[in-house]
C-alpha positions in Angstrom: 62.2 -82.1 -94.1 60.7 -82.1 -90.6 62.1 -78.6 -89.9 60.4 -77.4 -93.0 57.1 -78.6 -91.5 57.9 -76.6 -88.4 58.7 -73.5 -90.4 55.4 -73.9 -92.3 53.6 -74.1 -88.9 55.4 -70.9 -87.7 54.5 -69.1 -90.9 51.0 -70.2 -90.4 51.0 -68.6 -86.9 52.5 -65.5 -88.5 49.7 -65.2 -91.0 47.1 -65.4 -88.3 48.3 -62.1 -86.8 46.3 -59.1 -87.7 47.8 -56.7 -90.3 48.7 -54.1 -87.7 50.6 -56.8 -85.7 52.6 -58.2 -88.6 56.4 -57.8 -88.1 58.7 -55.8 -90.3 61.5 -57.3 -92.5 63.9 -56.7 -89.7 61.7 -58.7 -87.4 61.6 -61.6 -89.9 65.4 -61.6 -90.2 65.7 -61.9 -86.4 63.3 -64.9 -86.5 65.4 -66.5 -89.2 68.6 -66.0 -87.3 67.0 -67.6 -84.2 65.7 -70.5 -86.3 69.2 -71.1 -87.7 70.8 -71.0 -84.2 68.3 -73.6 -82.8 68.6 -76.1 -85.6 71.6 -77.7 -83.9 70.2 -77.7 -80.4 68.6 -81.1 -80.7 65.1 -79.8 -80.4 62.3 -81.3 -82.4 60.9 -79.5 -85.4 57.6 -79.1 -83.6 59.2 -77.6 -80.6 61.2 -75.2 -82.8 58.1 -74.2 -84.7 56.3 -73.4 -81.4 59.3 -71.4 -80.2 59.6 -69.5 -83.5 55.9 -68.8 -83.5 56.1 -67.4 -80.0 59.0 -65.2 -81.0 57.0 -63.9 -84.0 54.1 -63.0 -81.7 56.3 -61.3 -79.2 58.0 -59.3 -81.9 54.7 -58.3 -83.5 53.3 -57.0 -80.2 53.1 -53.2 -79.7 56.2 -51.6 -78.2 56.3 -49.9 -74.8 52.8 -50.9 -73.9 51.1 -48.7 -76.5 47.9 -49.9 -78.0 47.5 -50.5 -81.8 45.3 -47.4 -82.1 47.9 -45.3 -80.3 50.5 -46.4 -82.9 48.4 -45.1 -85.7 48.8 -41.4 -86.6 45.6 -39.4 -86.1 44.4 -35.8 -86.2 43.4 -34.4 -82.8 40.0 -32.6 -82.9 40.1 -28.9 -82.2 38.6 -27.7 -79.0 35.6 -25.5 -79.7 37.0 -22.9 -77.3 40.2 -22.5 -79.3 40.5 -19.8 -82.0 41.0 -21.0 -85.6 44.5 -21.3 -86.8 43.7 -19.2 -89.9 42.4 -15.6 -89.9 38.8 -15.2 -90.6 37.8 -12.3 -92.9 36.2 -9.5 -91.0 33.2 -7.7 -92.5 33.8 -4.1 -93.4 31.5 -1.7 -91.6 31.1 2.0 -92.4 32.2 4.4 -89.6 29.3 5.5 -87.4 28.1 9.0 -88.0 28.8 11.6 -85.3 26.1 11.7 -82.6 25.0 14.8 -80.7 25.4 13.8 -77.1 23.2 15.6 -74.5 25.2 17.8 -72.2 28.3 18.1 -74.4 27.7 21.5 -76.0 25.1 24.1 -77.0 23.0 23.1 -80.0 23.3 25.2 -83.1 20.3 27.6 -83.6 19.2 27.3 -79.9 19.2 30.5 -77.9 19.1 31.3 -74.2 17.7 34.3 -72.3 20.5 36.7 -71.5 20.3 38.9 -68.4 23.1 41.4 -67.7 25.2 39.6 -70.3 24.8 36.2 -68.5 22.6 33.2 -68.8 19.7 32.8 -66.4 18.6 29.6 -64.7 16.7 28.3 -61.7 18.5 28.8 -58.4 19.2 25.3 -56.9 18.4 26.7 -53.4 15.0 27.8 -54.6 13.8 24.5 -56.1 11.1 23.6 -56.7 9.3 26.6 -58.0 5.6 26.3 -57.2 2.9 26.7 -59.8 -0.8 27.4 -59.3 -2.7 26.0 -62.4 -5.3 28.9 -62.0 -8.2 26.7 -63.0 -9.1 23.1 -62.3 -10.2 22.7 -65.9 -6.6 23.0 -67.1 -4.8 21.3 -64.2 -3.9 18.2 -66.3 -2.2 20.3 -69.0 -0.1 22.1 -66.4 0.7 18.8 -64.6 1.9 17.2 -67.9 4.2 20.1 -68.6 5.6 19.9 -65.0 6.1 16.2 -65.4 8.1 16.6 -68.6 10.6 19.1 -67.1 10.9 17.2 -63.9 12.0 14.2 -65.9 14.7 16.1 -67.8 17.5 14.9 -65.4 17.8 18.1 -63.4 15.8 17.0 -60.4 12.4 18.3 -59.3 12.1 21.8 -60.8 8.4 22.5 -60.4 5.6 21.5 -58.1 1.8 22.2 -58.3 -0.1 23.9 -55.5 -3.6 25.3 -55.0 -2.4 28.1 -52.8 0.0 31.0 -53.1 2.6 30.1 -55.7 5.7 31.4 -57.4 3.9 31.3 -60.8 0.1 31.5 -61.4 -1.3 30.7 -64.8 -3.8 33.0 -66.4 -6.0 31.3 -69.0 -7.9 34.4 -70.1 -5.0 35.5 -72.3 -5.6 39.1 -71.2 -1.9 39.7 -70.5 -0.7 38.4 -73.9 0.9 40.9 -76.2 -0.9 41.6 -79.6 0.0 39.0 -82.2 1.0 36.3 -79.6 -1.1 33.5 -78.1 0.9 32.9 -74.9 3.4 34.8 -72.9 5.7 34.4 -69.9 6.5 37.6 -67.9 9.5 38.1 -65.6 10.8 40.9 -63.5 14.6 41.1 -63.8 17.6 42.9 -62.3 21.3 42.4 -62.7 21.4 39.9 -59.8 17.9 38.2 -59.8 15.0 37.1 -62.1 11.5 36.6 -60.7 8.8 35.1 -62.9 5.6 37.1 -62.5 3.1 34.9 -64.4 2.1 33.0 -67.6 -0.8 34.0 -69.7 -2.4 31.7 -72.3 -5.1 32.1 -74.9 -7.1 28.9 -75.0 -9.4 29.4 -78.0 -9.1 26.6 -80.6 -6.7 24.5 -78.5 -7.3 21.1 -77.0 -5.7 19.8 -73.7 -2.9 18.2 -75.6 -2.0 21.5 -77.4 -2.3 23.5 -74.1 0.1 21.0 -72.4 2.6 21.7 -75.2 2.1 25.4 -74.8 2.7 25.1 -71.0 5.9 23.0 -71.6 7.2 25.7 -73.9 6.4 28.5 -71.4 8.0 26.7 -68.5 11.1 26.4 -70.7 11.3 30.2 -70.7 11.2 30.1 -66.9 14.1 27.7 -67.0 16.1 30.2 -69.1 15.6 28.8 -72.6 14.8 31.0 -75.5 13.7 29.9 -78.9 15.0 27.2 -81.2 15.3 27.2 -85.0 14.4 23.5 -85.2 10.7 22.6 -85.6 11.1 19.4 -83.7 12.2 21.1 -80.5 9.7 22.0 -77.8 11.1 25.6 -77.8 10.6 26.1 -81.5 9.7 29.8 -82.2 6.3 29.0 -83.7 3.5 26.8 -82.6 3.4 23.3 -84.0 1.5 20.1 -83.4 4.6 18.0 -82.6 5.2 15.4 -79.9 4.5 16.3 -76.3 8.1 15.5 -75.3 11.5 17.0 -75.1 13.7 16.4 -78.2 17.4 15.5 -78.0 18.3 19.1 -78.7 16.0 20.3 -75.9 17.7 18.0 -73.5 21.2 19.0 -74.8 20.4 22.7 -74.5 19.0 22.6 -70.9 21.9 20.4 -69.7 24.4 22.8 -71.3 22.6 25.8 -69.8 22.6 24.3 -66.3 26.3 23.4 -66.6 27.2 27.1 -66.8 28.9 28.5 -63.7 28.2 32.2 -64.3 24.5 32.9 -64.3 21.7 35.1 -62.9 19.5 33.0 -60.6 15.8 32.7 -61.1 13.9 32.7 -57.9 10.2 32.5 -57.0 7.9 35.4 -56.2 7.5 34.0 -52.7 11.3 34.1 -52.2 12.5 37.4 -53.6 11.7 40.6 -55.4 13.5 42.4 -58.3 13.2 45.2 -60.7 10.1 46.2 -62.7 11.4 45.0 -66.1 9.6 42.1 -67.8 10.4 39.5 -70.4 7.7 38.9 -73.0 7.6 36.5 -76.0 7.8 38.1 -79.3 4.8 38.1 -81.7 6.4 35.2 -83.7 6.6 33.2 -80.5 5.9 29.5 -79.8 2.2 30.0 -80.1 2.2 31.8 -83.4 -0.2 34.5 -84.6 -3.9 34.7 -84.1 -6.1 33.7 -87.0 
């Protein structure tokens, strides 16, 4: 019965092992075989119990040096930088409407001044054209118009001066055709265009409106005619819109200055041409007198 006592002691040692360290059925069978082989070796029951307990502990230890936690299956956390393993639903977006990009083409309803069947535009070698405001009282209105066109992306087109200039502004309105309130005159030939002056009627207009009128008239010097859109600075009738170029204005002037066949516009101090003139129609930017 002494060997039974030893076996009880071995089982007690077995029960003291944590759950994760307890051996399998195969391990227990190996211990039993070892116990049977040692019964005839002359060892005491206590010695056999100690040996059996040691075998149980060795068998129950993790294999190949792995820790108990490594033996347990676990799910590896996903790195935040890795894409998900399932496709995410993508929100549906409506296709963007077509956009009018400046410089791509000529805007619909926007005309240019034709000379000898060609467009006209400032000669790059003649820039900038000089402008004499004609009166210190209206200098700020002219300066604002010059600033607007010089910021259109074509370089410095105009410059103010108090002396002899390519264009001199007349604020009396004496040269304006009947029914109009402002007018730009030019002398033209088949090979050259020379602006001869701008005349403006100032009655009933504040500096803001006069600056808008000057911006419109300088647009004619650039080669732009009238537009059918009321938001454009070159609209055919006078409005109280923004003192700025619209997207269509910018698109038209960039289209015009991308044309390779044109009649150059030069200043009065740089060349002379024929006696013909270009005048705004009565239904011009400035509208009719009231």
